[in-house]
Structures are given as structure tokens and as C-alpha cells.
N, C-alpha and C positions, 0 to 999 in steps of 0.2 A: 464423565458425562457421556451418555449414549449419543451416537452420531446424529441420528435424526432429531433428537431433542436439542442438540447444539445448533443444528441448522435452523430449526424452527424458532429458537429463542434469541439468536444473534441479532443485535440491533446496531445501528450507526449512531455514535454519540458525537455531539457537536459542542461540548463544553468540558474542559479537562482541568483537573487540579495540576499544579506544577510539580507534584511529587514525582521523583524519579522512578523508573521501572527497574526492579531488581534485575541484575545481569542474568541470573539463572532463568528468569521468565523470558527475557528478551531472546536468549539463546534457544529456548524451546520454540518460540514463534518463528525464528529464523530457520530452525531445523525443519519445521513443518513446510516452510516455503521451499526449502531445498529438496524435499521429497515429493513435490508436486509432479504430476505426470507431464512429460513434454513429448512433442512429436518425435518419433523414432529415437527417443531418449537422447536427443541432441543437446539438451540442457542449455538452451540459448539464454535463459535469464541470468542476470547478475543483480544481487540485492546490495544496496548501500544502506547501512544502518547509521542513522545520524542521531547522536545523543548530545553532541556539542551544541550548546545554545547559539553560539555565534554562527555556526554553519547552518543550523536549522533556520535561524532568522534570515540569513542570506537567501536561502531557497524560498522561504515564506514570502519575502519581499518580491522575488521574481514571480512566484505563483500569483500573488495578489495583483501585480501589475498586469499580468495576462488577463486576469478577471476584470480589471478596471476598478479595483476597490482598494481602500486603505486598511481594511480589517485583516485579521489573521485567518487565512483559509485553512490553517492547521488547528484552529480552535484552542490554542495554548497547549496542545499535546506536547509532552517532553521528548517523544521519540517519533521520528519520521523514517519510515522504511521506503526507499525509492527502488522501484523495480524497473530495471533496464533490460533490453533484449538485444541480441546480436541479429541485425537485420539480414545477415547472409543466410540465416536458417529459415526455411520456408514457413514453418509454423510459429515464427517468433511472437506474433501478437497473441495468439491463443495460449502459448506457453506462459507468457507473462501474466495473463489474467488468471490462469490456474494457480500460479504462485501466490498471487494476491488473495484469492479465495481461501487457499489453505491457511495463510497467515491470519486472515480475519477470523476463521473458525477456531484456530488454535488459541488466539488471543482471548476469545470468548470463553473457551474451555478452561483457560488458566485464570479467569476472573479479571481480565483486563478489558477496558473499553477500547474500541477501535472504530475507524471509519475509513472508507476508500475515498481518496481525493484524486481527482482527475487533473489534467493539464500538464502531466509530465512530458508528454510528447512535445507540446508547444514550448515548454521550458528549455528543453535540451536542443531544440532547433535554433534557438537564439545564440548570438555570439557570447552573451553572458553565461548562458547555460553550458555552452561548450567549454568556456573558461572554467566554470565550476567543476566539470568532470575532470579537466586537466589538473586543476588544483587538488582534487581528491586523489589523484594518482591512478586513475583508471587507464587501462591500455589504450594507446592511440591507434593501434592497428585493428581495432574492432569498431564496426559501424553501429554504434549504440543508438537505440531509440527508447525514449521514456514511455513506459506503459501507464504507470500510476504510482500512487503513494498509499501506504498504510500508516495511519497515525495511531499511536498507542499511548496509553496512560491509564489514569484512574478517572472515572466519570465525576464531573461536578454538576450533575443533573440527574433527574430521575430517568429510569429506563423508558425509552419511548414505546408507545403502544404500536403494535404491528399494523400495517395497512392491510385491509382485506385483500385476498387474492382475487384477481379478475375472473370473470366468468369465462368459460371456454379456454382456460389456460392449457388444457390437454385435450387432444383429439385422439381417439383410438381407431386404429385401422386393423381390423381382424380378418 
């Protein structure tokens, strides 16, 4: 797919089939995240790929509690990619967002549905979130902050229509 066409046609999906994502597609999405630009090439992000339903549901429950809902904020997606960043790197927040954008675009290019889910920062500030990171075996000497999640799978809904772009999105200074 052409880059600009991919950017224009990517949408966020909020209903997923339970079908697993083939490993070769998941690896390509992860690779796209790994090649995102980072400030001074410090590579502050770490991606946690969750395909285990028990671990996915554990994180989903924590995310839902932060939202104050009982529903699934991951919309039944079978894959959750958690983007964490090392807070000791000055550009950590921006680095993580670039990883997320690359993975969203790669997923679309590969025919997968995706959505960016927020609240990772709040999740991993809690004692339960810190315990989850420890249980996953992440290094304890890194001061991680959650940036967000990319959920992946196959859509169980029609492709949403794009919202119109706002007026005055761009100003030119010549």
C-alpha cells in the first residue's frame, strides 16, 4: 500500500473477532514499532506483546477499572501491544507515541484492524500494574512508564467512516 493511502484509510476498530493473529503478521507489526524514530536514537520504548488470554484479561480488567466500567476496553481484540518507555530518556513520551503510530499503520497495511487504547500510564502507576510488569519479567532497574496500547485483530464491524478534517488544520508561514 502506498504510504499516504495507508495514512488516509487507517481507522480505529472497536469490535473484534476472537480469531488469532498469525505470528508472521504480529512480527511485522512489532518490527514496524521497533523501527520508529526515537530522540537521539536512544530507543527508550519497550513493547510487550500479549497474546495470552489470561494475561490480556488481567490487563483489561485493570484498564476497565481505571475507566470505571465493567466492559472490555480492548473490544475483544486477541492481541494487546503495550508500549512502555524508559523515563530516564528525555524524549520518552514522544518516542512511545511514534512506536504506536508505526504499529497502527503497519497493522492496517497488513489487513489487520487496530485501535490505540489509552490509560497505560495510569495502569502501571498502580501497585497492581507494577506487579504485572514484575510478573512479566521486565527489568526492575528501568523506570518504565506506560504510553498506550495497540490492540490488534480482525474487525467484527464495518470500517468506520472518517471524520472530516477540521478547518484551519494547517497554517502556512512563507
